[in-house]
C-alpha positions as CSV (number, residue, x, y, z in Angstrom):
1,M,-0.2,-0.1,-0.1
2,T,1.4,3.2,-1.1
3,Q,1.8,6.2,1.9
4,G,0.7,9.1,0.8
5,N,2.7,12.4,1.7
6,D,0.1,15.4,3.4
7,S,2.5,17.5,5.0
8,E,3.3,21.1,3.7
9,P,5.7,22.2,0.9
10,K,8.5,23.3,3.5
11,M,8.8,27.1,3.5
12,S,11.8,29.1,2.3
13,F,13.8,31.0,5.2
14,W,13.0,33.9,3.8
15,R,9.5,33.7,4.1
16,R,9.3,32.1,7.9
17,N,7.3,34.7,9.5
18,L,9.4,36.0,12.4
19,F,7.6,39.5,14.1
20,W,4.3,39.5,14.5
21,G,3.4,37.6,11.0
22,M,6.2,39.7,8.8
23,P,8.9,37.4,7.4
24,I,12.0,37.3,7.7
25,A,12.6,39.2,4.1
26,G,10.0,41.8,5.0
27,V,12.1,42.4,8.3
28,S,15.1,42.7,6.8
29,G,14.4,44.6,4.3
30,A,12.7,47.4,6.8
31,F,15.3,47.1,8.9
32,A,17.8,47.9,5.7
33,A,15.2,50.4,4.8
34,G,15.8,51.9,8.1
35,I,19.3,51.6,8.1
36,I,19.5,53.5,4.5
37,F,17.2,56.3,5.2
38,W,18.7,57.4,8.9
39,G,21.7,57.3,7.4
40,G,21.1,59.0,4.7
41,F,19.2,61.0,6.6
42,N,21.7,62.1,8.8
43,T,24.8,62.2,5.9
44,A,22.2,64.9,4.4
45,M,21.2,66.4,7.6
46,E,25.3,66.9,8.0
47,A,26.0,67.7,5.0
48,T,24.2,70.8,5.7
49,N,26.3,71.1,8.5
50,T,28.8,72.5,6.5
51,E,30.6,75.5,6.0
52,T,30.5,75.4,2.0
53,F,26.5,75.0,1.9
54,C,26.0,77.5,4.6
55,V,27.7,79.6,2.1
56,S,26.2,78.1,-1.0
57,C,24.1,81.3,-1.7
58,H,25.2,84.2,-2.4
59,E,23.7,86.0,0.2
60,M,26.0,84.4,2.6
61,E,29.6,83.6,0.6
62,N,29.0,87.4,-0.8
63,F,27.8,89.2,2.9
64,V,28.1,87.4,6.2
65,F,31.0,85.5,5.0
66,E,33.4,88.0,4.2
67,E,32.8,89.9,7.3
68,Y,34.0,86.2,9.2
69,Q,36.6,85.1,7.1
70,G,40.0,86.7,9.1
71,T,38.3,87.1,12.6
72,I,39.3,85.0,15.4
73,H,36.5,82.5,14.6
74,D,38.1,81.9,11.2
75,V,41.0,81.1,12.6
76,N,43.1,81.9,15.8
77,R,46.6,81.9,17.1
78,S,46.7,78.0,17.0
79,G,45.1,78.3,13.4
80,V,42.0,76.6,14.7
81,G,38.8,78.1,13.0
82,A,34.7,77.4,14.2
83,V,32.1,76.5,11.1
84,C,29.1,78.0,10.9
85,S,27.1,75.3,12.3
86,D,29.9,74.9,15.4
87,C,27.7,78.9,16.4
88,H,24.8,78.2,15.2
89,V,23.6,74.8,14.9
90,P,23.4,72.4,19.0
91,K,25.4,69.6,18.7
92,D,22.8,67.2,20.1
93,W,19.8,65.8,18.1
94,T,16.7,66.5,19.3
95,H,17.6,70.8,19.3
96,K,19.3,69.9,16.2
97,M,16.1,69.0,14.8
98,I,14.4,72.3,16.2
99,R,17.0,74.5,14.6
100,K,16.8,73.0,11.3
101,V,13.0,73.4,11.1
102,K,13.0,77.2,12.5
103,A,16.2,77.9,9.6
104,S,13.3,76.9,7.0
105,R,11.9,80.3,7.7
106,E,15.3,82.1,6.1
107,L,14.7,79.3,3.1
108,Y,11.6,80.7,2.8
109,G,13.0,84.2,2.8
110,K,15.2,83.7,0.0
111,V,13.1,81.9,-2.5
112,M,10.6,84.7,-1.7
113,G,12.8,87.4,-2.3
114,T,13.1,89.0,0.9
115,I,17.0,88.8,1.6
116,N,17.9,88.0,-1.5
117,T,20.1,91.7,-2.0
118,K,22.7,93.0,-0.1
119,E,20.0,96.1,0.3
120,K,17.0,93.8,1.3
121,F,19.9,92.0,3.7
122,E,20.8,94.7,5.6
123,A,16.9,96.6,6.3
124,K,16.5,92.8,7.9
125,R,19.3,92.4,9.5
126,L,19.0,93.5,13.1
127,H,15.4,91.1,12.7
128,L,18.1,88.3,11.8
129,A,20.4,89.1,14.5
130,M,17.6,89.3,17.5
131,N,16.8,86.2,16.4
132,E,19.8,84.7,17.3
133,W,20.6,86.9,20.1
134,E,17.3,85.3,22.0
135,R,18.3,81.6,20.6
136,M,21.6,82.0,22.6
137,K,20.3,84.0,25.5
138,A,17.4,81.5,25.9
139,N,20.0,78.3,25.5
140,D,22.5,80.1,28.0
141,S,25.0,80.5,24.4
142,R,24.8,76.6,24.5
143,E,26.8,76.4,21.2
144,C,29.6,79.1,22.9
145,R,30.3,77.0,25.8
146,N,31.0,73.9,23.9
147,C,34.3,75.8,23.5
148,H,34.2,78.6,25.6
149,H,33.4,76.9,29.1
150,F,34.1,78.3,32.5
151,E,35.3,75.7,33.5
152,S,38.3,76.1,31.1
153,M,39.1,79.8,31.4
154,L,42.3,80.3,33.4
155,P,42.9,84.4,34.5
156,E,46.2,84.0,34.4
157,F,46.0,84.1,30.8
158,Q,42.9,86.6,30.3
159,K,43.3,90.5,29.9
160,P,42.4,92.0,33.5
161,R,38.9,93.4,32.2
162,A,38.0,90.1,31.0
163,R,38.7,88.4,34.3
164,Q,36.8,90.4,35.9
165,Q,33.9,90.3,34.1
166,H,33.8,86.5,33.7
167,L,33.6,86.7,37.1
168,N,30.8,89.0,37.1
169,A,28.6,86.6,35.2
170,M,29.1,83.5,37.1
171,E,28.3,85.4,40.1
172,A,25.3,87.7,38.7
173,G,23.8,85.3,35.8
174,Q,25.3,87.1,32.6
175,T,26.2,84.5,29.7
176,C,28.3,85.1,26.6
177,I,25.5,86.5,24.2
178,D,25.5,89.4,26.4
179,C,28.6,90.7,25.8
180,H,30.2,89.1,23.1
181,K,28.2,90.3,20.0
182,G,29.6,91.0,16.7
183,I,32.4,88.9,17.4
184,A,32.1,86.8,14.0
185,H,30.2,89.4,12.4
186,S,29.1,93.0,12.0
187,D,28.5,94.2,15.8
188,L,24.4,95.5,15.0
189,R,24.1,96.4,18.9
190,D,24.1,100.0,18.3
191,R,21.2,99.4,16.0
192,A,19.0,97.9,18.7
193,D,16.9,99.4,21.0
194,E,18.4,100.2,24.2
195,D,15.4,99.1,26.0
196,Y,15.1,96.1,24.3
197,L,18.7,95.5,24.7
198,E,18.3,96.4,28.7
199,E,15.8,93.4,28.6
200,L,17.7,91.4,26.4
201,E,21.2,91.3,28.7
202,A,19.9,91.6,31.7
203,P,20.9,88.6,34.2
204,N,19.3,85.6,34.2
205,P,19.0,84.1,37.6
206,A,18.9,80.6,36.5
207,F,22.5,81.2,34.5
208,I,24.5,81.7,38.6
209,R,26.7,79.1,38.5
210,D,29.8,78.3,41.5
211,V,32.9,79.4,40.4
212,P,35.5,76.8,39.9
213,E,38.5,76.3,42.0
214,A,40.8,76.0,39.5
215,Y,39.7,79.6,37.9
216,L,39.5,81.2,41.6
217,A,43.3,78.7,42.4
218,S,44.5,80.8,38.6
219,L,43.3,84.5,39.4
220,A,44.8,83.7,42.6
221,R,48.2,83.1,41.1
222,I,48.1,86.0,38.4
223,T,47.2,88.8,40.8
224,E,50.0,87.9,42.9
225,K,52.5,88.0,39.8
226,E,51.5,91.5,38.9
227,T,51.5,92.6,42.7
228,A,55.2,91.4,42.7
229,E,55.6,93.0,39.4
230,A,53.9,96.2,40.1
231,T,56.2,96.4,43.5
232,A,59.4,95.5,41.7
233,R,58.4,98.3,38.7
234,K,57.6,100.9,41.3
235,D,60.9,99.9,42.9
236,T,62.9,100.3,40.0
237,E,61.5,103.7,38.6
238,K,61.9,104.7,42.6
239,A,65.8,104.4,42.0
240,E,65.4,106.0,39.3
241,R,63.8,109.2,40.6
242,E,66.4,109.0,43.0
243,A,68.9,109.1,41.2
244,V,68.0,112.2,39.0
245,M,67.5,114.1,42.2
246,E,70.8,113.9,43.8
247,Q,72.2,114.5,39.9
248,I,70.2,117.7,40.0
249,A,71.1,117.9,43.8
250,A,74.8,117.7,42.9
251,A,74.8,119.6,40.0
252,V,73.3,122.6,41.9
253,E,75.6,122.6,44.6
254,A,78.8,122.2,42.2
255,A,76.8,125.5,40.8
256,R,76.1,127.5,43.7
257,A,79.4,126.5,44.6
258,E,81.2,127.1,41.1
259,E,79.3,130.8,41.6
260,R,80.3,131.1,45.4
261,A,84.3,130.5,44.5
262,K,84.0,133.6,42.2
263,I,82.4,136.1,43.8
264,E,84.8,135.4,47.1
265,S,87.4,135.8,45.1
266,E,86.0,139.0,43.7
267,G,85.3,139.6,47.2
268,T,81.2,140.2,47.2
269,Q,78.7,138.2,49.5
270,V,77.5,135.8,47.8
271,A,73.9,136.3,47.1
272,S,71.1,132.8,48.4
273,T,70.1,130.9,45.5
274,D,67.3,128.8,46.9
275,G,64.4,130.0,44.6
276,G,62.3,127.7,42.6
277,G,62.6,127.0,39.2
278,T,59.2,128.1,36.9
279,G,57.0,129.0,39.1
280,G,56.1,131.6,42.2
281,G,57.8,131.4,45.4
282,A,60.7,129.8,46.5
283,A,60.9,126.2,46.4
284,G,59.6,125.0,49.8
285,S,57.7,127.4,50.9
286,V,54.2,125.7,50.9
287,A,55.4,123.1,53.5
288,P,58.7,123.8,55.1
289,D,58.9,121.4,57.6
290,I,58.1,118.3,56.1
291,D,60.4,116.2,55.4
292,W,59.6,114.7,51.5
293,S,62.2,112.4,51.5
294,A,60.3,110.2,54.4
295,V,56.7,110.0,52.7
296,S,56.1,107.2,50.1
297,G,54.6,108.2,46.8
298,S,51.9,106.8,44.8
299,D,52.7,106.2,41.2
300,L,49.5,107.2,39.4
301,T,49.0,107.1,36.0
302,L,46.8,110.1,34.3
303,F,45.3,109.1,30.8
304,Y,43.9,111.2,28.4
305,P,39.7,110.7,28.1
306,G,39.4,112.7,24.9
307,Q,35.1,113.5,25.2
308,A,34.3,109.8,26.9
309,S,32.0,111.9,29.9
310,F,29.6,110.3,32.3
311,E,27.1,110.1,29.8
312,W,29.3,108.0,27.4
313,V,30.3,105.3,30.2
314,Q,26.9,105.0,31.7
315,N,25.9,104.4,27.5
316,G,25.9,100.5,27.4
317,K,25.8,101.4,23.4
318,Q,28.9,103.9,23.7
319,H,30.5,102.4,26.8
320,G,30.4,98.4,27.6
321,G,31.0,98.5,30.3
322,A,28.1,100.6,30.8
323,R,26.4,97.5,32.9
324,P,29.2,96.3,35.5
325,L,29.6,100.2,36.3
326,T,25.7,101.3,36.8
327,K,24.2,97.6,37.8
328,G,27.6,95.2,39.4
329,G,28.8,97.7,41.4
330,D,32.0,98.2,39.8
331,K,34.5,101.1,39.9
332,C,36.2,102.4,36.7
333,T,39.8,100.6,38.3
334,T,38.0,97.5,38.2
335,C,38.3,96.7,34.3
336,H,41.2,99.4,33.4
337,A,43.2,100.2,36.2
338,A,45.8,97.8,34.3
339,E,45.3,99.3,30.4
340,L,45.4,102.6,31.7
341,E,48.4,103.7,28.8
342,T,46.4,101.4,25.9
343,I,43.6,103.7,26.7
344,G,45.1,107.0,26.5
345,N,47.7,106.2,23.8
346,K,44.5,105.1,21.2
347,I,42.1,108.1,22.3
348,V,44.7,110.7,22.2
349,A,45.5,110.0,18.5
350,G,42.0,110.0,16.9
351,T,38.6,108.1,17.4
352,E,35.6,109.2,16.1
353,D,33.4,108.4,19.6
354,T,36.3,110.2,21.9
355,E,38.6,112.4,20.3
356,P,37.5,114.3,16.9
357,T,40.0,116.9,17.2
358,P,43.3,115.5,18.4
359,I,46.7,116.9,18.4
360,P,49.2,115.4,17.1
361,G,52.4,114.5,19.6
362,K,50.1,114.7,22.4
363,R,51.1,112.2,25.3
364,G,48.5,109.4,25.9
365,T,49.4,108.9,29.9
366,I,51.2,111.3,32.2
367,D,53.1,109.1,35.0
368,A,53.0,111.2,38.3
369,T,54.0,111.0,42.0
370,V,52.1,111.9,44.6
371,Q,53.1,112.1,47.9
372,A,51.0,113.2,51.0
373,T,51.6,114.0,55.0
374,H,49.9,115.9,57.3
375,D,50.3,117.7,60.0
376,G,47.0,116.9,62.1
377,E,45.8,120.3,61.0
378,N,47.1,120.6,57.4
379,L,46.9,118.6,54.4
380,Y,50.5,118.5,52.0
381,I,50.3,116.9,49.2
382,R,52.7,117.1,46.7
383,V,52.4,115.6,42.9
384,Q,56.2,115.6,40.3
385,W,56.1,114.1,36.9
386,P,58.2,115.0,33.8
387,D,57.8,117.7,31.3
388,A,57.4,116.7,28.0
389,G,57.9,118.7,24.5
390,H,55.3,121.7,23.0
391,N,53.1,120.3,21.0
392,P,50.8,122.9,19.4
393,A,46.3,122.4,19.1
394,P,45.9,122.7,15.4
395,F,42.7,124.3,16.2
396,V,44.1,127.4,18.4
397,D,45.7,130.2,17.5
398,G,49.3,130.5,18.8
399,G,48.7,126.3,19.7
400,K,48.1,127.4,22.8
401,M,44.7,127.1,24.7
402,D,46.3,128.6,27.8
403,P,49.0,130.9,26.8
404,D,49.1,131.8,30.9
405,N,50.2,128.4,32.4
406,Q,51.9,125.6,30.7
407,I,50.6,123.4,33.2
408,K,47.3,123.6,35.9
409,V,47.2,120.3,38.6
410,A,43.9,119.8,40.3
411,M,42.7,117.6,42.9
412,M,38.5,116.9,43.9
413,I,37.6,114.9,46.2
414,T,35.0,113.3,46.4
415,G,31.3,114.4,48.9
416,T,28.1,112.4,49.9
417,G,25.5,111.7,47.7
418,I,26.9,112.3,44.2
419,E,25.7,109.4,42.1
420,L,28.6,106.6,41.3
421,G,30.8,108.9,43.5
422,E,32.8,106.4,44.8
423,A,33.2,104.3,41.2
424,V,34.3,106.9,39.0
425,G,35.3,109.7,41.3
426,C,35.4,113.6,39.4
427,W,34.6,111.7,36.5
428,A,31.0,112.6,37.3
429,S,31.0,116.2,37.0
430,C,32.5,115.5,33.0
431,H,29.2,116.1,30.6
432,A,28.6,115.5,27.2
433,D,27.4,119.4,26.9
434,N,30.5,120.6,28.5
435,S,32.7,122.7,26.6
436,Y,35.0,121.0,23.9
437,M,32.2,118.3,24.1
438,P,30.0,116.8,21.4
439,F,27.1,118.4,22.5
440,D,28.6,121.8,24.3
441,P,25.3,124.2,23.4
442,G,27.6,127.1,21.8
443,A,27.0,131.3,23.1
444,D,24.1,131.6,20.9
445,A,21.9,128.3,22.6
446,I,23.2,130.2,26.1
447,A,22.4,133.3,26.1
448,A,19.0,132.2,24.8
449,S,18.5,130.3,28.1
450,A,19.2,133.4,29.7
451,E,17.4,132.7,33.0
452,V,19.9,129.4,33.3
453,A,22.8,131.2,32.1
454,E,22.1,134.2,34.9
455,Q,22.3,131.5,37.5
456,L,25.5,129.6,35.9
457,Q,26.7,132.8,35.5
458,A,27.9,131.2,32.1
459,E,29.2,133.6,29.5
460,G,29.7,131.1,26.2
461,T,31.0,127.8,28.0
462,I,29.3,125.0,30.2
463,T,31.5,124.7,33.2
464,K,31.7,120.9,34.9
465,Y,28.3,120.2,37.3
466,L,26.9,116.9,39.4
467,S,24.1,115.6,38.1
468,E,22.1,116.0,41.1
469,S,22.3,119.7,40.5
470,R,20.3,119.0,37.4
471,D,16.4,117.9,37.3
472,K,17.6,115.5,34.4
473,I,19.9,114.0,32.6
474,E,19.9,112.5,28.9
475,I,22.4,109.3,28.9
476,R,21.6,107.8,26.3
477,G,20.8,110.5,23.7
478,R,17.4,108.5,22.4
479,R,15.3,110.1,19.4
480,G,18.5,112.5,17.9
481,K,18.6,114.4,21.8
482,A,21.4,116.1,23.0
483,Q,23.3,114.0,25.8
484,G,23.7,115.8,29.3
485,G,21.4,118.3,30.8
486,W,22.5,121.7,31.3
487,D,19.7,124.3,30.7
488,K,17.5,121.9,33.3
489,L,19.4,122.9,36.4
490,K,17.5,122.9,39.9
491,A,16.6,126.3,42.1
492,A,18.4,127.8,43.3
493,D,17.1,126.6,47.3
494,E,17.6,123.2,46.0
495,I,21.1,123.5,45.1
496,E,22.1,125.2,48.7
497,Q,20.5,122.6,50.0
498,Y,23.3,120.4,48.1
499,L,25.6,122.2,49.7
500,A,24.5,122.3,52.8
501,D,24.3,118.1,52.9
502,G,28.2,117.5,51.5
503,T,27.2,117.0,47.9
504,F,29.2,118.5,46.1
505,L,33.4,117.8,44.2
506,D,35.9,119.6,46.3
507,L,38.2,121.3,44.0
508,L,42.0,122.1,44.7
509,R,43.7,123.9,42.0
510,V,47.4,125.0,41.2
511,Y,48.6,126.8,38.3
512,A,52.5,126.9,37.1
513,D,53.5,130.3,38.2
514,G,52.8,129.0,42.2
515,S,49.1,130.7,42.6
516,A,45.9,128.3,44.0
517,T,42.5,128.1,44.1
518,N,40.2,126.3,46.4
519,G,36.3,126.1,45.5
520,Y,34.1,123.4,44.2
521,I,31.6,121.9,41.8
522,L,28.1,121.9,42.6
523,D,25.4,123.7,39.9
524,R,28.8,125.0,37.9
525,R,32.7,125.3,38.9
526,I,32.8,128.1,41.8
527,Q,35.9,129.3,42.8
528,N,35.2,131.0,46.5
529,D,37.5,131.6,49.2
530,G,39.0,128.3,50.7
531,E,42.0,128.4,52.3
532,I,44.9,127.1,50.7
533,A,48.6,127.9,49.5
534,G,50.6,126.3,46.4
535,E,54.0,126.5,44.3
536,A,54.7,125.1,41.1
537,S,58.6,124.2,40.0
538,L,60.2,123.1,37.0
539,E,63.6,121.6,37.9
540,A,65.8,119.8,35.0
541,G,62.7,118.5,33.1
542,L,60.8,117.7,36.6
543,W,57.6,119.7,37.2
544,T,57.1,119.5,40.9
545,V,53.9,121.3,42.2
546,V,52.9,121.1,46.3
547,F,49.4,122.3,48.0
548,S,48.5,122.2,51.4
549,R,44.6,123.1,52.5
550,P,43.1,122.8,56.3
551,L,42.5,119.1,57.3
552,N,38.4,120.3,58.5
553,S,38.3,124.0,57.8
554,G,34.9,123.9,57.9
555,A,33.9,126.0,55.7
556,P,31.3,125.5,53.1
557,G,33.0,123.6,49.4
558,D,35.7,122.2,51.6
559,V,35.3,118.1,51.6
560,P,37.0,117.8,55.5
561,L,39.5,115.3,55.9
562,E,39.1,112.7,59.0
563,A,40.6,109.2,60.3
564,G,39.1,106.6,59.7
565,T,37.3,107.6,56.3
566,T,38.6,106.4,52.8
567,Y,37.9,109.5,50.5
568,T,37.5,109.1,46.5
569,V,39.6,112.1,45.0
570,G,41.0,112.4,40.7
571,F,43.9,114.1,40.1
572,A,44.2,116.1,36.8
573,I,47.3,117.9,34.8
574,H,47.0,120.5,32.2
575,D,50.2,120.4,30.4
576,D,51.1,122.4,27.3
577,F,49.5,125.0,27.7
578,A,46.2,123.2,28.1
579,A,42.9,123.3,28.7
580,A,39.3,122.3,29.2
581,R,38.8,118.6,28.4
582,F,42.4,118.4,26.8
583,H,44.0,117.3,30.0
584,H,44.9,113.6,31.4
585,V,43.4,112.2,34.5
586,T,42.5,109.6,37.1
587,L,40.3,106.5,37.9
588,D,39.2,107.0,41.1
589,T,41.5,107.3,43.5
590,S,41.6,106.4,47.2
591,L,42.2,108.4,49.9
592,A,42.5,108.1,53.6
593,L,44.9,109.3,56.6
594,D,47.6,106.7,58.1
595,D,45.5,103.9,56.2
596,E,48.5,101.9,53.9
597,N,44.8,100.6,52.5
598,A,44.1,103.5,50.8
599,T,46.1,104.3,47.2
600,I,47.3,107.1,48.9
601,N,48.1,106.9,52.1
602,V,48.2,110.8,53.7
603,V,51.0,109.4,56.5
604,S,51.6,112.4,59.7
605,Q,54.7,113.7,60.8
């Protein structure tokens, strides 16, 4: 009997069911298709992240790419560069996809012709930049920190200003884009509305982070190193000055001995030759009992400020340090103490914003030594600095702005209740509408405001003043307004109350002939009958100015100087027959009686 074969035919391997009724061939095909799709998708995705792709349209290649070339992000000192996607496309897949979807709007704009010419692109440029600023602000500048994380920063390789601002950022909750706009392309910050920037750049508490130990350790190392270098430099300069003074003294004594011998040989009485150089009175007449050799000097760098006014330093569009100054509590010296030479030399050479009328050959800084002492009743100050050759001012007939005074020295002591007074010192009195400043109103406008001009006793120019004496000060210059507030004067009785409360800058001045004045600055520069004595001399190329005033005269306009209190002071030197703003000034400088922590320690003697 033949047996029948009822079994079903055997299925091939590829047709066997594997998952939920799907054959192995189907699963394998789907898997392969997935790999091909996913690989192809990501390959295409990465292809759109290349520099070649980004600049493939002429808007990018001919506009923003040209700006990018040659910047620090194109190629740095080590030959490393960043491409477009490093800054504009997130690394992680989720945020990358979101960014790609949003970027389709830019492609849409190209297709529709809204940014297909340079003119159209420039018209939309601020809007496009603001979109990117807001994206980077929202994600705590994530793409920046892929390369520039705070934990990898070492202050010893940064400039003093950068060290401080990075420290402020960590402690206050700032992020990279708050400060670093326009580092690879044109900076459009000055086109944005000030209120928008104020809101955008405000600290975010969520961004506050602990300062890394490595950062603090590096900061301590560089601080110690720079302190040691400054001390060594100070000692060297002191030794050089002492050597010069010894040579001068020896030369003077030799000349006197020769003169005495000559006169004695002729049988004539020797006349006294103890006189000052250029200046009034005999040297040492102001402080005859002071032993200056026993008084340590403070080395101060005075720099040329140009037209950088009190409004300028507070305006974020003009001064990048405005926020740290007005919101963060930083002083001018916090960022700029170590870069005064750079700043002074840059401004004095002429800049569009801060010096439109440079004086060729004028020096950018003056290195001066200030000594201070007291005898329990009077303050004695001695200022010394090297003379420089004459460089005529091209905008003044004869080249001398003040022909009667080759030099003038001023010291201002900050009173109480002055806005940012401790941070900026005498800068609080320098406004954008003073003489030779950008918004100097001119004689006609001053004369037209007869009542204000009469109260200010202004004849053609506006002198220094404090903001407290005005009802309003225009800081930002919105909608074309003039910065400053010379004509927004408060009532006379309010100003008198400020004077009584000590809200003024005490102003002491010494002139080339040794004459001196004592006054103050409040609603204007006022010269009163405050007690002061001064002398000035020029010997062997070294100017020496000495002046004294009572520690506490009790007179209006005089800041009383008391032990245990630290005062903010400022020094100004008008050299080479200069006047108005064409001087050299210090930043905020501390002064105290018998206090080694002060920059100027007024020691008892």
